[in-house]
N, C-alpha and C positions, 0 to 999 in steps of 0.2 A: 504494500500500500504506500502511496506517495505521502511524504511528510510535509507537504506544503502547508503554509498558514492558510487557514480558512476564516472567512468573515461572514457573520450572520447579521441580518437586518430583520428587526421585528417591529411590527405595527400593532400597538395596543389601543383599545378604546374602552374606557371604563374599567381598566385593569385586566381586560380579557384580550387574548391574542386574536387578531383579525387576519393577519397575513405574516408570512415569514419567507425569507429567501437567503441563500448562501452562495458565496462566490470565493474563488481562490485569488482573485485580483483585487488588491486594495483600492486601486483607482476606480474600478467598476463599482465596488461596494460603496465608496464615497459618493460617486455620481448618483447611484440609486438612492442613497440617504438624502441628498439634496432634492432629488426628484420627488421622493415620497413626501417631503415637507411641502413642496408646492402642490402636490396632488391631494394630500390628505389632511392638511392643517386645519381645514374647516370642520372636521369631524369633532363630535363632542368628546371631551376628556381624552384627547389623542396623545399618545406618547410614541416616539420612534426611537429605537435603540440600535446602535451599531456596536457589535462585539467582535473581538478577535479571539480565536482559539489559540491558546498558548500553554506552554509547560508540558512536561512529560505525561501528565494525566489528561491533557487536552481540555483543561478547564476554560470556560469562556470569561473573558475580561471585557468590561465595558470600555469602549473607545470614546464614544460620545452619545449624547441623547438630545432629543428635541421634544418639547422645549427644554432648555437647560435647567437643571435642578438648581434652586436657589437655597442659600443657607447651608449647603453641605460644606463641611470642613474636614 
């Protein structure tokens, strides 16, 4: 199996997953992230999360979210 880094994009509305996609190309995943903001920002209680699969266990780490979380330290 290929050990390339994988990127996952998740669209949530009201805390529930609506759509998810995965890519091996960071530029494609980032382009999709920006596209989804334009396409789905009007949904109620929307959240878009871009994650990167990393580490030997393949855990998912958040790269960025929209809207950005405020007050996180």
